[in-house]
C-alpha positions in Angstrom: 1.3 35.4 -17.2 5.1 35.0 -17.2 6.9 33.4 -14.3 8.8 36.1 -12.3 10.7 34.1 -9.6 11.1 30.6 -8.2 8.1 29.6 -6.0 8.3 29.8 -2.3 8.3 26.5 -0.3 5.8 28.1 2.1 3.5 29.1 -0.8 3.7 25.5 -2.2 2.8 24.2 1.3 -0.2 26.6 1.5 -1.4 25.7 -2.0 -1.2 22.0 -1.2 -3.4 22.5 1.8 -6.0 24.4 -0.3 -5.9 21.7 -3.0 -6.4 18.9 -0.4 -9.2 20.7 1.4 -10.9 22.3 -1.7 -11.4 25.3 0.5 -9.5 28.4 1.6 -11.2 28.5 4.9 -10.5 24.8 5.7 -6.9 25.2 4.6 -6.6 28.3 6.8 -7.9 26.4 9.8 -5.5 23.6 9.2 -2.6 26.0 8.9 -3.7 28.3 11.7 -3.8 31.2 9.2 -6.4 33.6 8.1 -8.4 32.7 4.9 -7.4 36.1 3.4 -3.7 35.4 4.0 -4.0 31.9 2.4 -5.7 33.4 -0.6 -3.0 36.0 -0.9 -0.2 33.3 -0.8 -1.9 31.3 -3.5 -2.3 34.3 -5.7 1.4 35.1 -5.3 2.3 31.5 -6.2 0.1 31.8 -9.3 2.0 35.0 -10.2 5.4 33.4 -9.6 4.5 30.4 -11.8 2.6 32.4 -14.5 -0.5 30.2 -14.5 -3.8 29.8 -12.8 -3.9 27.0 -10.2 -7.4 27.2 -8.9 -10.9 27.9 -10.1 -12.5 30.0 -7.4 -16.3 30.2 -6.6 -18.4 31.3 -3.6 -18.9 27.7 -2.6 -15.8 25.8 -3.3 -12.3 25.8 -4.9 -11.4 23.5 -7.8 -7.9 22.7 -9.0 -7.1 23.5 -12.6 -5.2 21.1 -14.9 -2.0 23.1 -14.3 -2.8 23.1 -10.6 -3.0 19.3 -10.6 0.5 19.2 -12.1 1.9 21.7 -9.7 0.2 19.9 -6.8 2.0 16.6 -7.7 5.3 18.3 -8.0 4.8 20.4 -4.9 4.1 17.3 -2.7 7.2 15.6 -4.0 9.3 18.8 -3.5 8.1 19.3 0.0 8.6 15.6 0.8 12.2 15.8 -0.5 12.8 18.9 1.6 11.4 17.1 4.7 13.8 14.2 4.1 16.7 16.6 3.6 16.0 18.3 6.9 15.7 14.9 8.6 18.9 13.7 7.1 21.0 16.6 8.5 19.0 17.1 11.7 20.4 16.1 15.1 16.8 15.4 16.2 15.9 13.0 13.4 14.9 10.3 15.9 11.5 11.9 16.2 9.3 11.1 13.2 7.6 14.2 11.7 5.8 15.0 8.5 3.7 12.8 6.3 4.6 9.1 5.7 3.3 7.8 2.4 2.7 4.1 2.5 1.3 1.7 -0.1 0.1 -1.9 0.2 -2.3 -4.5 -1.3 -6.0 -4.5 -0.9 -6.7 -7.3 1.6 -3.5 -7.2 3.6 -3.4 -3.4 3.6 -7.0 -3.1 4.8 -7.0 -5.8 7.5 -3.4 -5.8 8.8 -1.4 -2.7 7.6 -4.2 -0.1 8.2 -4.8 -1.0 11.9 -1.1 -1.1 12.6 -0.5 2.3 11.1 -3.4 3.7 13.2 -1.5 2.5 16.3 1.7 4.1 15.0 0.0 7.4 14.5 -1.3 7.3 18.1 2.2 6.9 19.3 3.7 9.8 17.3 1.4 12.8 17.2 3.8 14.7 14.8 3.6 12.0 12.2 0.9 11.9 9.5 0.2 8.7 7.6 -1.2 8.4 4.1 -2.1 4.8 3.1 -3.0 3.9 -0.5 -4.0 0.4 -1.5 -3.5 -1.2 -5.0 -4.0 -4.5 -6.8 -0.7 -4.0 -8.7 3.0 -3.7 -7.8 3.9 -0.2 -6.9 6.9 1.7 -8.2 7.7 3.0 -4.7 10.2 5.7 -5.7 8.7 6.7 -9.0 5.2 7.1 -7.5 6.3 9.2 -4.6 5.8 6.6 -1.8 8.1 6.3 1.2 7.3 2.7 1.9 5.5 -0.3 0.3 4.4 -3.1 2.7 4.1 -6.1 0.4 3.7 -9.8 0.4 6.0 -11.8 -1.9 9.7 -12.3 -2.1 10.6 -10.6 -5.4 11.6 -6.9 -5.5 14.0 -4.7 -7.5 17.6 -4.8 -6.3 17.8 -1.0 -6.1 15.3 -1.0 -3.3 15.9 -1.7 0.4 13.9 -4.5 1.8 13.4 -5.7 5.4 11.4 -8.8 6.2 8.6 -8.0 8.7 7.1 -11.5 9.1 7.2 -15.0 7.7 4.3 -16.0 5.6 3.3 -18.5 2.9 0.3 -19.3 0.7 -1.5 -22.5 0.8 -4.1 -24.3 -1.3 -7.5 -24.7 0.3 -11.2 -25.4 -0.4 -14.4 -25.8 1.5 -15.5 -29.3 2.8 -18.6 -29.0 0.6 -16.5 -28.5 -2.6 -14.3 -31.4 -1.7 -17.2 -33.7 -1.1 -18.7 -32.9 -4.5 -15.6 -32.8 -6.6 -13.1 -34.9 -4.6 -9.7 -34.0 -3.1 -6.7 -33.5 -5.4 -4.1 -36.1 -4.8 -1.3 -34.6 -6.9 -0.6 -31.2 -8.4 -1.7 -32.2 -11.9 -5.2 -32.9 -10.5 -5.7 -29.2 -10.2 -6.3 -28.9 -14.0 -9.6 -30.7 -13.6 -10.8 -28.6 -10.7 -12.4 -25.2 -10.5 -9.5 -23.0 -9.3 -10.1 -19.4 -8.1 -7.4 -17.4 -9.8 -6.5 -14.0 -8.3 -4.7 -11.3 -10.2 -2.3 -10.3 -7.5 0.7 -8.0 -7.4 3.6 -10.4 -7.5 2.7 -13.4 -9.6 1.3 -14.1 -13.1 -2.5 -14.5 -13.4 -3.7 -18.1 -13.7 -0.2 -19.6 -13.0 0.5 -21.0 -9.5 4.2 -21.3 -8.7 4.6 -23.6 -5.8 7.3 -25.4 -3.8 7.3 -28.9 -2.3 10.2 -30.7 -0.6 12.7 -28.0 -1.8 11.6 -28.3 -5.4 9.7 -25.7 -7.5 6.7 -26.5 -9.6 4.3 -24.4 -11.7 0.8 -25.2 -12.9 -1.6 -23.2 -15.1 -5.1 -23.2 -13.5 -8.5 -22.2 -14.6 -12.1 -22.1 -13.5 -15.3 -20.2 -14.1 -14.5 -17.5 -11.5 -11.5 -15.2 -11.2 -10.9 -11.9 -9.5 -8.4 -9.2 -8.7 -9.4 -9.2 -5.0 -8.3 -11.9 -2.6 -11.3 -11.4 -0.2 -13.7 -12.2 -3.1 -11.8 -15.4 -3.9 -11.9 -16.5 -0.3 -15.7 -15.8 -0.2 -16.1 -18.0 -3.2 -14.0 -20.7 -1.7 -16.2 -20.6 1.5 -19.2 -20.9 -0.7 -17.9 -24.1 -2.3 -17.0 -22.6 -5.7 -13.4 -23.9 -6.0 -9.9 -24.1 -4.7 -8.0 -21.0 -3.7 -4.3 -20.2 -3.2 -4.2 -17.7 -0.3 -1.8 -16.4 2.4 -1.9 -18.0 5.8 -2.4 -14.6 7.4 -5.8 -14.6 5.7 -7.0 -18.2 5.9 -5.4 -19.5 9.1 -8.6 -18.8 11.2 -10.7 -20.5 8.5 -8.5 -23.6 8.5 -8.5 -23.7 12.2 -12.3 -23.5 12.4 -12.8 -26.1 9.6 -14.5 -23.7 7.3 -11.7 -24.4 4.8 -9.5 -27.4 4.4 -5.9 -27.4 3.1 -5.4 -29.5 0.0 -2.0 -30.8 -1.3 -0.4 -29.5 2.0 3.1 -30.3 0.8 2.7 -27.5 -1.8 3.1 -24.0 -0.6 4.2 -20.6 -2.1 6.7 -18.4 -0.2 5.0 -15.1 0.5 6.8 -13.3 3.3 5.9 -9.8 4.4 8.4 -7.1 3.5 8.9 -3.4 4.0 10.3 -2.1 0.8 11.6 1.5 0.4 14.0 3.6 -1.7 17.6 4.2 -0.5 16.9 8.0 -0.4 14.6 7.6 2.5 16.7 5.1 4.5 17.8 7.8 7.0 14.3 9.2 7.4 13.1 9.0 11.0 9.5 8.4 9.9 10.5 5.5 7.7 12.8 3.9 10.2 10.3 4.2 13.1 7.5 2.8 11.0 9.5 -0.2 9.8 10.7 -1.0 13.3 7.1 -0.7 14.6 5.7 -2.9 11.9 8.4 -5.5 12.5 7.4 -5.6 16.2 3.7 -5.6 15.4 3.8 -8.3 12.7 6.3 -10.4 14.6 3.9 -11.0 17.5 2.2 -14.4 17.6 -0.5 -14.5 15.0 0.9 -11.5 13.2 2.3 -13.4 10.2 
């Protein structure tokens, strides 16, 4: 097939619905259209692009390799068009469309996800898509509107707004400290089992800390390491070592005595930020979300 004309935005929107649902019928219901009309629009898009986008069967619809590429482009195109409309609209104070948000595993699951659910309840025309990663996300390059991250380092071409104050602390269980002793100085950590976490914003196995306005780094090791902060905290609670973890996560454990802070003069700055590309700065859905998260995380206990 040879492409005959540029694809219609409406056809791209219909195709994306079919690709997400893996069903003409489900897509038709979501779009308030007939299944026959949805099938017709996808066929027209395939003719316009000169390629097959879907494998059709009596039970389900599967996206072809070309369809996967078109789907990725279509979502970005439709998102850009949505931002364009918002940017020139006189009613852009009302958030509409889909907001694509990324965050880290633990913080995203326990803090960001519940907050976004509340946001969606307040704005019925707003859809939220949250994806969680154990790596730093290229917000603009990967098609996200917003990254909610912990850590004070980000690219200068991105806009960043601090949502809450936070820092990481060193802590261990009473049982571990009874067996192995309490570190008295930073160098003592080299003889302790340290639970290293491969997190987004700092090198694996190196703890960069601050005390009394001075910076210090130490390379730590131990028999257990992970890319998931919740696992490291579980190990710390089980008496398996010392962990460096955010106060948002371990504050209740410190208050209950399940964990004890060690070397309390040493901390690691880890504020909570909303980071987003300049191209979406005027977007109502981004602005409303950032304002909402700032209010939500700024409440007592939210940091």
